[in-house]
C-alpha positions as CSV (number, residue, x, y, z in Angstrom):
1,X,0.0,0.0,0.0
2,X,1.3,3.5,-0.9
3,X,1.0,5.9,2.0
4,X,0.5,9.5,1.0
5,X,2.8,12.3,2.4
6,X,-0.2,13.7,4.2
7,X,-0.8,10.4,6.0
8,X,2.9,10.2,6.9
9,X,2.9,13.7,8.4
10,X,-0.3,13.3,10.4
11,X,1.5,12.1,13.6
12,X,3.8,15.1,13.5
13,X,0.8,17.4,12.9
14,X,-1.0,15.9,15.9
15,X,2.2,16.3,18.0
16,X,2.5,19.9,16.8
17,X,-1.1,20.5,18.0
18,X,-0.4,18.9,21.4
19,X,2.5,21.2,22.1
20,X,0.5,24.2,20.9
21,X,-2.3,23.2,23.3
22,X,0.2,22.9,26.1
23,X,1.6,26.3,25.4
24,X,-1.8,27.9,25.5
25,X,-2.8,25.9,28.6
26,X,0.2,27.2,30.5
27,X,2.2,24.0,30.7
28,X,5.0,25.7,28.8
29,X,4.1,29.4,29.4
30,X,5.4,32.3,27.2
31,X,9.0,33.1,27.8
32,X,9.7,29.7,29.4
33,X,12.4,27.3,28.1
34,X,11.2,23.8,27.0
35,X,12.7,20.7,28.5
36,X,15.6,19.1,26.6
37,X,14.6,17.0,23.6
38,X,15.2,13.6,25.4
39,X,13.1,14.8,28.4
40,X,10.4,16.3,26.3
41,X,10.1,13.2,24.1
42,X,9.7,11.1,27.3
43,X,7.1,13.4,28.7
44,X,5.1,13.3,25.5
45,X,5.7,9.6,24.8
46,X,7.0,10.2,21.3
47,X,10.1,9.5,19.3
48,X,12.8,12.1,19.1
49,X,12.7,12.3,15.2
50,X,9.0,13.1,15.3
51,X,9.5,15.6,18.1
52,X,12.3,17.3,16.3
53,X,10.2,17.8,13.2
54,X,7.3,19.2,15.2
55,X,9.6,21.6,17.0
56,X,11.1,22.8,13.7
57,X,7.5,23.5,12.5
58,X,6.8,25.4,15.7
59,X,9.9,27.5,15.2
60,X,8.9,28.3,11.6
61,X,5.4,29.4,12.8
62,X,6.9,31.7,15.4
63,X,5.8,29.8,18.6
64,X,9.4,28.9,19.5
65,X,12.8,30.4,19.2
66,X,16.2,28.9,19.7
67,X,18.9,30.7,21.8
68,X,22.4,29.5,22.0
69,X,23.2,28.1,25.4
70,X,19.6,28.3,26.5
71,X,17.6,26.0,24.2
72,X,14.1,26.3,22.8
73,X,12.1,29.1,24.3
74,X,8.4,29.8,24.0
75,X,7.6,33.1,22.3
76,X,6.7,35.9,24.7
77,X,3.5,36.4,22.7
78,X,2.6,33.2,20.9
79,X,0.2,33.6,18.0
80,X,-3.4,33.2,19.1
81,X,-5.6,30.4,17.9
82,X,-9.2,30.7,16.9
83,X,-11.2,31.4,13.8
84,X,-8.0,32.5,12.2
85,X,-6.6,29.0,12.2
86,X,-6.5,28.0,8.5
87,X,-7.2,24.3,8.0
88,X,-8.9,22.4,5.2
89,X,-12.5,21.5,5.9
90,X,-12.0,17.8,5.3
91,X,-9.6,17.8,8.3
92,X,-12.1,19.6,10.5
93,X,-15.3,17.7,10.0
94,X,-16.1,14.1,10.8
95,X,-15.1,13.8,14.4
96,X,-12.2,11.6,13.5
97,X,-13.9,9.6,10.8
98,X,-12.2,9.7,7.4
99,X,-13.5,12.4,5.1
100,X,-13.3,11.8,1.3
101,X,-13.2,14.7,-1.2
102,X,-14.9,13.9,-4.5
103,X,-14.6,16.4,-7.4
104,X,-17.8,17.5,-9.0
105,X,-16.2,20.1,-11.2
106,X,-12.7,21.4,-11.9
107,X,-12.9,24.3,-14.3
108,X,-11.8,27.9,-15.2
109,X,-14.5,30.5,-15.3
110,X,-15.0,34.3,-15.5
111,X,-15.8,36.2,-12.3
112,X,-19.2,36.1,-10.6
113,X,-20.6,38.7,-8.3
114,X,-19.2,36.7,-5.4
115,X,-15.6,36.5,-6.7
116,X,-15.6,40.1,-8.0
117,X,-16.5,41.1,-4.5
118,X,-14.3,38.8,-2.5
119,X,-11.3,38.3,-4.8
120,X,-11.5,41.8,-6.4
121,X,-11.4,40.0,-9.8
122,X,-11.4,42.0,-13.0
123,X,-14.3,41.6,-15.3
124,X,-12.6,39.3,-17.8
125,X,-10.2,37.5,-15.4
126,X,-9.9,33.7,-15.6
127,X,-10.3,32.0,-12.2
128,X,-9.9,28.4,-11.3
129,X,-13.1,27.0,-9.8
130,X,-13.4,23.8,-7.9
131,X,-16.6,22.3,-6.7
132,X,-16.3,19.3,-4.4
133,X,-18.5,17.0,-2.3
134,X,-17.1,15.9,1.1
135,X,-18.4,12.7,2.5
136,X,-17.9,11.1,6.0
137,X,-18.9,7.5,6.6
138,X,-20.5,7.4,3.2
139,X,-22.8,10.3,3.9
140,X,-22.6,13.7,2.2
141,X,-21.2,16.1,4.8
142,X,-20.5,19.3,2.9
143,X,-20.5,20.9,-0.5
144,X,-17.6,23.2,-1.2
145,X,-17.1,25.8,-3.9
146,X,-13.6,27.3,-4.1
147,X,-12.1,29.9,-6.4
148,X,-8.5,30.9,-6.7
149,X,-7.5,34.5,-7.7
150,X,-6.4,35.2,-11.2
151,X,-3.0,33.7,-12.2
152,X,-1.2,37.1,-12.4
153,X,-2.5,38.0,-8.9
154,X,-1.2,34.7,-7.5
155,X,2.1,35.1,-9.2
156,X,2.6,38.4,-7.5
157,X,1.1,37.6,-4.1
158,X,1.7,33.8,-3.6
159,X,3.6,32.2,-6.5
160,X,3.9,28.9,-4.5
161,X,0.1,28.5,-4.5
162,X,0.1,29.3,-8.3
163,X,2.7,26.6,-8.9
164,X,0.9,24.1,-6.7
165,X,-2.4,24.6,-8.5
166,X,-0.7,24.2,-11.8
167,X,1.1,21.0,-10.7
168,X,-2.0,19.3,-9.4
169,X,-4.3,20.4,-12.4
170,X,-5.3,17.4,-14.5
171,X,-3.8,14.8,-12.1
172,X,-5.9,12.3,-10.1
173,X,-4.9,14.3,-6.9
174,X,-7.1,17.2,-8.1
175,X,-10.2,15.0,-7.9
176,X,-9.6,14.0,-4.3
177,X,-8.4,17.1,-2.6
178,X,-9.7,20.6,-1.9
179,X,-8.2,23.9,-3.1
180,X,-7.8,25.0,0.5
181,X,-5.7,21.9,1.2
182,X,-3.5,22.8,-1.8
183,X,-3.2,26.3,-0.5
184,X,-2.3,25.1,3.0
185,X,0.3,22.7,1.7
186,X,2.0,25.5,-0.4
187,X,2.1,28.1,2.3
188,X,4.8,27.0,4.7
189,X,6.5,30.2,5.7
190,X,3.9,32.4,3.9
191,X,1.8,34.6,6.2
192,X,-1.8,33.9,5.6
193,X,-4.9,35.4,7.2
194,X,-8.6,34.4,6.7
195,X,-12.0,35.8,7.4
196,X,-15.1,33.6,7.6
197,X,-18.8,34.4,8.0
198,X,-21.5,31.9,9.0
199,X,-25.2,32.1,8.0
200,X,-28.2,29.9,8.2
201,X,-29.9,28.9,5.0
202,X,-31.7,26.1,3.1
203,X,-29.8,23.8,0.7
204,X,-32.1,24.6,-2.2
205,X,-33.0,22.4,-5.2
206,X,-29.6,22.1,-7.0
207,X,-27.5,21.7,-3.9
208,X,-30.1,19.4,-2.4
209,X,-29.6,17.1,-5.4
210,X,-25.8,17.2,-5.0
211,X,-26.1,16.5,-1.2
212,X,-28.9,14.0,-1.5
213,X,-31.2,16.1,0.7
214,X,-34.6,17.7,0.2
215,X,-34.5,21.3,-1.0
216,X,-35.9,22.6,2.3
217,X,-33.2,21.0,4.4
218,X,-31.7,23.6,6.8
219,X,-27.9,24.2,6.4
220,X,-25.0,26.3,7.5
221,X,-23.3,28.3,4.8
222,X,-19.7,29.4,5.6
223,X,-18.1,32.0,3.4
224,X,-14.3,32.2,3.6
225,X,-11.7,34.5,2.1
226,X,-8.0,33.7,2.5
227,X,-5.3,36.4,2.0
228,X,-1.6,36.3,1.5
229,X,-0.5,39.6,3.0
230,X,-3.2,42.1,2.0
231,X,-4.1,40.2,-1.2
232,X,-7.1,37.8,-1.4
233,X,-5.9,34.6,-3.0
234,X,-8.8,32.2,-2.5
235,X,-12.5,32.5,-1.7
236,X,-14.9,29.7,-0.9
237,X,-18.5,28.8,0.1
238,X,-19.0,25.7,2.2
239,X,-22.5,24.3,2.8
240,X,-23.1,21.9,5.6
241,X,-26.6,20.5,5.9
242,X,-28.2,19.6,9.2
243,X,-27.4,16.0,10.3
244,X,-23.9,16.2,8.6
245,X,-20.7,15.5,10.5
246,X,-19.9,18.0,13.2
247,X,-17.7,21.0,12.5
248,X,-15.7,21.9,15.6
249,X,-15.1,25.7,16.1
250,X,-12.2,26.8,18.2
251,X,-12.3,30.2,19.9
252,X,-9.7,32.0,22.0
253,X,-10.1,34.9,24.5
């Protein structure tokens, strides 16, 4: 069996989150020095190679710094976690159950009112559009529509995302991943910010057919815009009907 790179990295990602949780819980408070690698690996019950990789990611993300003769120190003001935490929807929903992404459409289209507003797309721009169905335990959990900014905008604001989209286009991977997952994977070291709004709605006729639900099924509609610096590089709509897999929301004070 071939194991994907995402599956191989998952234990490191989980370890990363455990350490972040410990920092915000005060186990390793801001300004404190972490235990040595051998001691920390023993405390967490993990291997040193996995711990070392997680610590490097924490350094890249600004939660830790390394001082000669001192060791790894927790940042005085660690980045806050909350709605700003950018993570693909397929990793958030399902309460631990595997979530599959199935492509409904992978296309290039001209701007709509939505993308003109949220991506500031010019009238005749060409935007990549992905529509996907997310399923957990064989049940439709969400319908996602995602748009990337025009290629010239991406080349200026986030060329890594532009290259990643081009690399995956036309491959089998494009049919089983979300655009947000591609963006997250291409953004190591790139400062991203996101804004989301949540509204209540009904799935409607067309989306009801895609989700296998009656048109009058209540749903939550999440609108999301992701920016690289000050430039919007991706916009999305995610519809989650009632009875779908739970979507955890993390808030911070």
